[in-house]
N, C-alpha and C positions, 0 to 999 in steps of 0.2 A: 505495499499498500504505501508505504511511505516514497518509492523510487516513482510510482505512478503520478502520484501530487506532484512531483519535485519535475518533471519533462513538462506535465500538465501547466502550469505555473512558468515555465523557460520559456512554453512559444507563445503564451498570453502575454508577456514580460516584452520576447519580441516584437510581437506588431505591435507591443503600446510606445515602443521607445526607437526599433527602428525606422532610420533616415529615411525620409521619402530622396528627393532630389538634395543630394549632400552638396554643402558650401567646398567651393577651390581652397588649396592652401594658401593660395599669395594671388592676392587681385593688384593689379595697377592699373590707374588713372592715368596717364599718359598726354598730354600736352604738346606735337610738332609744328610748325607755322598755323599759330589758330585753330588746326583739329585737335579734336580730342577725343580718344577711344578709351575703354575701358576692358581689359586684358585678365585674363583667367587663364592661372597654373599649377601643376601639379609636383611641381619643383623649388626649388633653392635656382638649382642649374638652367631651367627650363626661362625662368624670368629675367636670369642674370644674360642668358641667350637673345634677346630682343635685346640692350641697349646696342650689340654692333650690329656695327653698317647698313649691311645685309640687311638682317630682319627689321630695322627701323624705316629703311625704305619698302619694302614691302608693304611696310604695314599706312605708312604714313608715304602716300607719293610725294609730299612738297619737301621732303625729306634729302639732303645730300650731307656728304662728312663737315661737321663743322656747323651742323645745325642745333637752332637750340633748343631742348629737352626737357621740360621740367614735367617730374613724375609722384607723387607719392604711392605710397609702394602700403596693402595690406597685409598681413603675415597672420593672418587666420585670426585675427583680433589687438595684435599689435603694428603699430604704423613706423614708417620710416619715409623720409625724402630721397629722392636722386635726382640731382640737377646737372645739365651740361650747359656750360655758356657756351652764347654764341660767338663761331668761331673757333671754336675749342673739341679736343674727344679729352674733356676733362670730368669723369663723374666724377661730382660730388654728396658724399652720402652724409646725411643730416639727421637726427634725431632730438623730433618734436620735442619729445618730454623734457630730456635735460637741456636742450641749444650746443648741445657741442657734434661737432661736424668732422668730416674728414677729407682729403681731394686724394684722385689719383691721377697726376699728369702723365701723358703718353701720348706719341706720336699718333696711333690709331686706336679705334673705339674697339676692334679686338682685344690688344695691346694693355687697355685699359682694364675691359671686364674681366681677364683676364687676374688684376690684382685686385680685383673687386673681391674676386669668388678667394683668392689668398685671404684677405683680411676677415673674409668670415670665415674661414679655417684657421685663421688664428698667426698666422705663417710671419716673420716678424718683415720688418720692407715696403707693405706693402702699400703702405699710405702715409700722405703728411698732411701736417696742422695746413689749416688754408690760408695762413698768416705767410706761410715759404710759396704760395703761387705768385707767379709776376704778375706788378701791378696792373697790370693792362686787365689781366684776368679778376683779379681782385675788386677793380672798378667797377665792372660789369654783376654783380654779384649783389643780394640785398645786404643791408648793413648787418639783419640778423648769423647771415650766415658769411660775410667778410670778418666776423669778430666772433666767429664764433670758437670755444674753447676745444680743443683736440677728442674726437671718440675714438674709446677702444670697444673690441668688438662684446668685451663681456655687458658694456653699459648696452649696450640691443638687446643682448639675452635675459638682463633682470628688467630690463622694459617691456619683453614679453612675456616674461614670466609677472610681471606685477598685471600687465592689462590681458594681456589674451589666457585661453581656456586651450590652448593646444598643443602647451610646451612638454615635450618626454621627458623631462627634469624635475620638472616641479612646473606652482601655479595652477595645477587644480588635482582634485582626493585619487588619479587614474595614472600622474604620475608617478615617477621613479621617488622624489623623497617620505610622501605622503605614504606612499608603500611598502616603504622598507618601517616608518614610525609602526603601521598597521601589523603588520608581520612578528613585530615585536611584540607588543599588545597580545597578535593570538597565541603567542610561544609563552607569555604568563598566564594567561587565561584559561586555553587550553590545553595542556599536558595531555603526551599520549594516552588515549585508554579511553574516552569518545565520550561517558556519559560526565555530569557534572555530581558532587559529592563531597564527603565531608571526611577525611582519615583513610582514605580506600586503602585497602591492604591491595600491593602492586607486587606483581613480580619481581628482579632484578633480573641484572642484564638487560640486553641489549634490542630496544623495539623499533621497526621500520612504519613510517605512516607514508600513503599517497593519497593524491586527492586532486580535483580541479577545482578550477571556480569559473567561472565569466561572469561579467560585468558590462553591463548596458548602460551609458550615460548620455544626459543630452543638456546642454547650458545653450543663452542666447545664442553664443555662435558656433558651435562643434558641435558633432556628434562624435560619443566615443564609440567602440566596442573591446572587447578583452579575454582572454581565454589564456589561466596563468594553472599551472601544474607544480602547487607548495607539495614540498619532499622534504624530509625530516628522517632525522634517524638519533637514538637517543641513547644513553645506558641509564638505570638507575640502579640506585645505592637503597635497598631497603629500611639499613641500620640506621642510617642520615638520614632518612628521607631526599634525597641529594638525585637528581636527574640534569647530567651536561648534555646536550643539546647541540645537535649541527643542523641549521634546516634551509632549501635551499629553493624561495620561488620564482622559478622563470617562467618567462611568456612572452606573448604577442599583443602587440597593440593596433588598432587603427582608430585615428582621430582624423575625421573629415576625410576618410579615404586611404589616407596616409599610413603607410604602413610600420609600425618601431620594434626593435625587441625591448627586452626591460627584464633585468633579476640583479637579485642579492644572497648574498649568504652571508648568514650570523652562526655567529657561536657564545651559547652561553649555560650559564648555570641555573639552576631552579632549585632552590634550598626552602626546605620548610622551617620555618621559625620558633613556631607556635602552636599549639594543638592541645585539645581535652574535648571535654561536654560539649558538643553543640556548636565548635569554633575551631578552622584552620587559617593560619595564616601562611603565605607563599614571598616569598622574595627572590626576583627573577636580578639579573641583571648582564650584559652583554655585549659584545660588539657585531659591528654590521658592515657589510661594503654592498655594493651596487654599481651595476651602469647603467644605461640607456641609450639608444640613438637612433639613426633614420639614413638612410638614403637622401630619400626627399631632402631632410631637413638641411646635408650634407653634415653631419653634426652630431658629436654624443658628449656624454659625460660621466664620468666614477664619481662614486659621494662615498662615503666615510664617515664613523660618525659611534655611537654607540648608547644603552637607554639602560634603564632602572626600573621594574615594576612592583607593584604591591598590590597582590590576591589576599583579600579576606572573604571566608564562604563561614555564613550561617545557618544552622539549621532555624528554621520557621515550624511553629505550629502545621498539621497537614500532609508530612511529608516532605515539605518546601525547603530548597536547598537554594540561597542568596550568596552570591561573590557577588565581592563588587573590586574592581581591577581600576590602577594608576597607573598613568605608565608616563615616563618623562625620557624624552628622548630628543638626544640633538644629533644635527647631521651637518655637512656641509661636502659641495662640490670637489673635486680634483679632479686635473686637467688628466683626457686620456686621450691618447694619436687616435683618431678615428680621420677615414678616408685622407690621410697623407697630411692631414693637420691638426691641432690641437687647442681647442678651445678652452679658456673659463668664464667660469660661469661667478663665479668669486660669493658665492651663497652661503651665509650661515645661517640656518632657522632651528627652532626651537621645537619641540612639538609634543601637547599634553594631553594624552589621548585619556578620562575618564569615563566608565560608564558599567551596568551591574548587565547581573544574567540571574532571571528566579528560573527554577525550573521544580519537576518533580513527576515521581513514575506514574505513567499513564497508561502500565498495559504491559502484556509478552506479543510477541511475534506467533507466529501459527507455528512455529519449531520450540516453542516458549522458551527464545529470548528479552530478556527486560527490554520493555520501552522508555524513553524518557522526553516527558515534551518541555521547552522552553522560549521563554522571551528575553530577548538583550534591549539595552541602551546603548549608545556612546557616543561619547559628546568629544569633538576635537576643536582645539585652535593650533594656529599658529603665530609663531612672533618670531621676531630678527628678519629679514630683509623680507623683502614685500613680492605677497602670493596673490593671486585672482584670489584662488578659495583660502581665504586663509579659516574658515570654521564651518563644520557641516558636525550634522547628527546624522544616525545608522540606529534603525531602527529592525531589529531581528526579529526572530524565529526559529525553534530549532527543534528536528527531532533527531535523539541516541538512540542507539542499539546497543548492548555489552553484548558479550558472549568471546569468540576465541578471540572473532577479529573485527572486536568493535567500533562503529562507524558513526557519521555524521553529516546530517543532512543541513543544512541550513539557509533561509533568504533573507535579506535584507534590501530594507529601502534607505536612498541615503538622499539626504535634502541640506544643500549648501545655500551661501550666500553669493551674489549674482547670478541668480536666476541657475545654479547647480541642482541638477537633480537626477538619481537614478539606481538600478535593480542590484543586488549581487544573488549570486545562485551558487552553491556548492557542496563538496559531498569531497569525504577523506574514508580512509578507512586503515587502521593500522594489526599489523603485524609481528 
């Protein structure tokens, strides 16, 4: 019965959340010779290729080498401008959020675009301050660009995370940093064993759990789908009630039709601190490393950090068990070579996940295995560098089955600020 309910719910959620006509990753509004065109692209390379002379001439009949180009780029919610002054082939990239800009002097548009691409990859010496351009070129620029401080790639990426909802590293609950914090919370609140209880007897030695999670989310500017496989191995020491674990959730994510990869690995210890009649308290600490990226974005990033969690369980009347879990995690991005470049996001964030689960026995399976049902709520808040979705709530329901292969089914609804909402379905089993 639980499997049929899960599959039926998954089908309903897919119909409810699956997007109709998906937005393109990048939208460019460009003006050349008084003609304005709105162009859509599915990758950063495709958008940059439009700046070469041949493609500009094909789109704008009045274009010749040296024509002035003014364009605004919407990178799925994050915006920047690209301006080419009259009589030059020098593109200038400006971030309107910070007012900073960087120029790419070259003798041909093709060479200039190659340097812009290198800039977004984090390669050195691919751009110069606008103040270093010839005086005649600076005179043709608006004062806001002519006097702009120098722009670095990390500042555009930080704007993308703060403004947009599609970045693979941060900015929304499905991105790398929040998913790493969520994995830490899960390690503390759901150790291998499937069912929620107090002072449960557990056999010593190794236990491995595998599973699958399906996430569907929508927001004001992006839709995402993801499938992840949470993998976990743990070693339990009954005498001290100590669990040493290694988990590695890996997955595929699609945001507005763009495929991303995402994964992390965490190493930690869950230790029972206090226990007695009607209560149990465990503390979990660990470190985690992760990586996410996309060929379409032309970039990726690593992340590293750690967390400390508390899991307090209380026995309630009528066989109910209440678990109160609190996780504090700190994660920062790290440079990683991706597609020939290494871009630094330079993000540092603190995550506060606080929630509870209440559960009770609900009978047995046809084979006599115990069943448990429960409801959960989790509130997440992010501090540190700006994130477009910096707080959200998760409302969940779960069914757990005991036995030699304890299993857990769960369904969760997510609701966050700036129009974010989503659903998550999952299944895991341990052996």
